[in-house]
N, C-alpha and C positions, 0 to 999 in steps of 0.2 A: 553436332548440330542437335537444339535446345528441345527437351521431349516435355511436351505439355500435359499438364495434370489435371483432373476435376479439383477446381478450389474448394473445397468444402463440399460435404452432403446436407442438403436440405430436409428438413424435418418432412415426412409424408403430409400431401397435401398444402404445402407451403409454396411459395412464389420459388420459382427456379432460375425461368429464362431472362437473359440479359435487360427485356424492357420492364420486369418487373422488380430485378435487381437495381436497374438505376431510378426506379420511383421511389425504393424502399431507404435509398439512400441520400447522402446530400449531392445533389447532380455537379455542381459546381466544382466539389473538393474532386469527385471521380475526375471529373474534365481534366482537373490540374494534374492529378496522378496521370492519367492517360499519355497527357501530351508529356510529359518527363520521361515517360517508359519512353514510347515511343522516339523521342530525340535522344535520350542517353541510353536506352539499353535496360535491361532487368532491373530492378530496384531490389537492394536487399532488402529481407523481411523487417529489421527493425527501424530502417527508413520508412517503410509504408505504414508501421505501426504506430511511428511517432507523428505522421501526417495524420492518419486517423484519429488520433487521440488532442492532439496537440496544434494542430494547424490553428491559426489565428481567425480565419473565417469560416472553418467547418468542420474543426476539429471536435470530437466529443465534449473534451474535457473544457474547451473554450466558448461551446455554445448552449449545451445542457446544463441549467443549474438545478435541476429538479434530479440528476443521478442518484444520489445516495440516500432517498426520502422514500418515503412507503409510496408515493404515487409515481416514484422514478423507475429506476433499472435495479435495485438491490437496497439494500438497508443495512448502514454502516453500524458499529456500534455505539458512536457518541448520537445517533440519530435514533437509536432503539429507546433508548430511556436516559436522562440525565444521571441516574443512579451511576453509570459507567463513568463519568467526569468527577463526579461527586467521590468516588472510590478511589481514583487515580489520583486526586488531590492529596491522599496521604503520603504518596509516594512523592510527590514534588516538594510537600512540607519536610519530609525527611531527608532530602538531599540538601535544601536549605539550612537544616540544622546540622547536620554533618560537613558542613561548608563554613560553619562558623557562624552562622546568621549573617550573610555580609548585607550590607544597606543596597547594593544594587543586585537584583536577581530577577534573571530574567525567564519566561516560559515560552519558549518559540515553538510553532507546531506548523512542520512543513506540510502543505496539502490540507490546510484548514477547512475546507468542505464550507457548510455554511456557519461555521464559528460555533457550533453546539458543543464541541468539545471543551474549549476553552471558556466560554459562560460559565459550563456545568463545573469546571475546576473553581472559576472564579466566586461563583454564587457559595459554593460549598466553604470557601475559604472564609468567605465574609460571612458567613451563616454560624462558623463553628468559632468565630471570634479569635481567629489565627491571627498573630503580628505580622504575618508575611502578607497578609491580604493589602497592609499599607505599604508594604515596598516593591512589591514583585510588578514586573511590565509586563504584558502579555503581548507577542508578536507573530501575529498570523502570516503567514507565507502562501502564495497562492500563484497559480498557472500567470494570471495577467492582472493588470492594475484593478478592473472593473470588479473582478470577483474577490480581490482584496479588499475593497474599498465598501463590497457588501457585508463582509465578515465584520469589518471595524464598525461600520454603522448597527449591525445587531449587538456589538459589545456595548455600542453606546446607548441602545436602546433599553440593554438590561441591565443599565446602569452602572457601568464601567468605564466611562470613559476616560477617569484619573489613571485607571489600569493598564491602558494603552500605549505601547510601546511606540516611540517615532517612526512613521513611517519611512521606508530608505533605509533600514539599519539591517537589512537583508545580508547584506556582506561583512558585517562585522562580528567578531567573535562575541560569543555569551558566556557568562557566568549564569548556570542555573541549570536548566531543562529542556532538552531537544525533543519533541516526540513526534513520529511519523507513525501514524495509523493507516494503513492499506497504501500506502505510498508505493511502495518498491515494486510489488505486482504488478502496478501499473505504468512501471518504467520499459520503454523499449526491448526486446529481446531480439538475438541472433538465434537463429534455427539449424542446427546441423543435422544431418544424415549420413549414414554409411550405405554405399550400393557397390556392388561389384566389389568390395575390399577399398574402396575408396570412401575418404572423408569428402562430401561434398555440403553447400550450402545452401537452403531454400530461398528462392528471390521469387519476386512477383513481375510478373510478365503479363502482356496485353494479347490476348489471343479469343476470338470467336466473339467480339465485341463486349468482352468481359474481364475482369482478372484471372491469372491461371499460375499457377505454381511451377518454377523452374529450377531443377537441381544442377546447381552448377559449382566449378570449383570455388572454394573460399576465397573472397576477396582478400584476404590477408590472414596469417596464423593465429592472430588474438584470440581467435573463439578457440579454437583448437587446443592452445597452449593453454588456457583457463582449463577446460576440461582435463589436461595431464597432469596440471598440477594437483588435482584433486584424485589423480589416478583412476580418472574413469576411462574409458575406451569402449566407444557407441560398437554394439551387435549389428551384423548385418540388416537392413529394412529399420532400424531404430530410429526415430526423430527426436531431438531433445533442443533445448532453450535454453539459451547462455543467458545470463543475465547482467550484460558488462556494466549497461550504465547503472544497474542499482549498486553494483560494486564499486563503481565511479563514484556515485552518491555518498556513500558509504566513507570512502575513503576521503572525500573533500570535508565529512565531519571531523577530520584530527585539526580542520583550519578553524572550523565553525565555533568548535567547544573549547572556550577556554579554559574552564574547569565546571566539572557537577555531571550530568546524566544524560546521555542519550537513551531515550526508550523506543525501541521499534516495535511495531505489533502488526504480523502480517502471519497470512498461510502460507506455510513453506515444509520443506523435508531437508535432510542432512542431505549431502551429494550420493552418499552411497543409497539412499532410499528414494530420490528424487530421479535418479539416472537408472534405478534397477528394471533392466530390459523384461522381467517376469511380471513384472507388476506394470509398467508406464512405458510400454513400447511406442506408442505415438505424442508421447511427451505431453505436458498439462498447460497447453494452451487454451484458454475458455473465453467464451462471449457471455455477457448479460446486458438481455435488454424485457423490459416490462416483467420483471423478477422471473425471468425464465435463462436457463443456461444453455448454450449452445458451444460447437469446436469450430466454427466457420467463420475466420475472420473478414471474409471477403463480402458476406452479408451485411448491410445495414451500414454501410461505410461513413462513418463519422458520427453516425446517430446508435451505436453500439458499444460498450465497454469491450476492451480487450484485455485480459490478464493472465500471466504466468506466474506459478507456485514459485516462490523464492527459494532459493538456496543458502543454505543458512551455512554451510560451511564455508562458500565463498564469501559470502556477506562478513563472516569473523576473520578471515585472512584479509580482505580488505579493512576492515575497522584496524587490526592490528599494524597492516600498513602506513597506515594513516595515522600512529602513534596513538592509538584511544587503547584502554584496555579491556579486553572482554571480560566483564564481570559474572556473566552468566546468562543461561536461557532457561527458559521455561514454558509453561503452556498459559494462555492467557485465562483458564481455571484456577490455578495455581496461585497465579500472579494475584487473581483478583481475591483469592479467599484469604490470603497473605496479607491482602491490605483491607481486611474487614468489610469485604462487601454485604457479607451476612448481618454485622451490626448495622451498616447503613441502612438496609431494609426494616430492622427493628426498629431503629430511630425514626425512620418516614410513617411506621405504622403506628406512632405513638403520639404522634403531634396530633393536637385536635383541628388543624385546619386542611390536614390530609383526608381526600375522600373515598370513599369505598373504592369506585374507579382508579384514582391514581394508585393508590396501593396495590390493587391488582393488577395493574399494569406494569408497574415497578417491578413485581414478585414474578410475573410471568417474563419481563426482560432478563433479570438473576439468572432464572432457570436457562432460558436460551444462551445467556453468556457465558456460564460454567458449565455446559455440557459439552463432554469432549466430541460429542458428535455432532455439535454445530460452532461457533463461535468460541466455544472453550477449548475447542483445539486446536484454535491459532497460536502460532509461536509469539513470543516476548523476549527479546534481544535485549539484553542491559548493557551500555556501553561507559566507559567514564574516565576521567581524568581529575587528578586532582582531589582527590575524596576520599575522607576514612571509610576503611572497607573492614576494619577489623572484626565486627558481625554483618551476618548476611542483611541485603537489602531487605524490605518486608516484602517487596514483590516477587523475593526469592525463598523467602524463610519457609513456605509451606510445599510441602510433597504428597500428591495422592498416592495412594497405594498401588501398585502397579496392577494393569487388568489382568485378570485370568486368560490365557492363550486357550 
């Protein structure tokens, strides 16, 4: 017998009834999911999450073009200020040098969003007079053709049309740099739990005119085996997200990166920390809407972001499985410091055309980007192939002193 459970707890004073939840969600998407559940039975959570985020007609990433802006639901580092991209440009240039300055060099950005990061990197290379600017091609990758066209239009408007890679090259391996900033956290996850000594998997059912969680036997052994490979065993009552889609994406990088660097930036933890029941008994699935954080994935379906913290241990194992070298992992604060974010700020302040307001905005952005309690605490993972590594990459060359306990 299926046991239905409340599908998340709404904040005090907020919409809680089915009618209100229909109204705050994409109704057509909800109806499609409802019909699917009633026809085929409870839906595995990762499949629900994939529809809520990526459904072509009603999914959050396919329909909301303001998601990572100040007026949207969350603010990513590239949208915070161009200084983030200008700083990463130094790492892109270093990779080009370590590869022997090839005449063909690609900067591929998966989940390119608005194109803010790519434009900032290109702007910096041009402004600095880097010879890389004349040979590099920027390849933005997004969830659908319309979004990708929007990124390309922004790059063209910024004066970089000649630096755009030809469309349709997503399936071809690149020599250069692949950047994925806050991509892995938004890939669908499976959710496991242990009850009465049994490993179960959370599914999504339909009950009392809305979604309800149902703990059922796992549909296969893959998610459980992934945890076992890391030496993780859930305790009674614990809920854990298993990012199989993220691991697959990273494993496939081995086919996409011919030589160069893959730089993955996201929030996450090692497996031992991520699945520590003393700290995270209920898991780390989170929602974002209007710059507010929640934990109910069944509210605002299709109209809120769903994320889960990255399991860095699993990602590094997947990279090795894909034939890539795990060069190192650091924090965003340390990576940006090693790449000279302070120097970029000094340079900006010294320019005659920089207004006091622009400098103040950049300075505030840098504080947030390197604050370990804010974006500075994000992880930065460097993966490579076919590149000289006798000396540390600039993004891995700086280490902050350990914080006192």
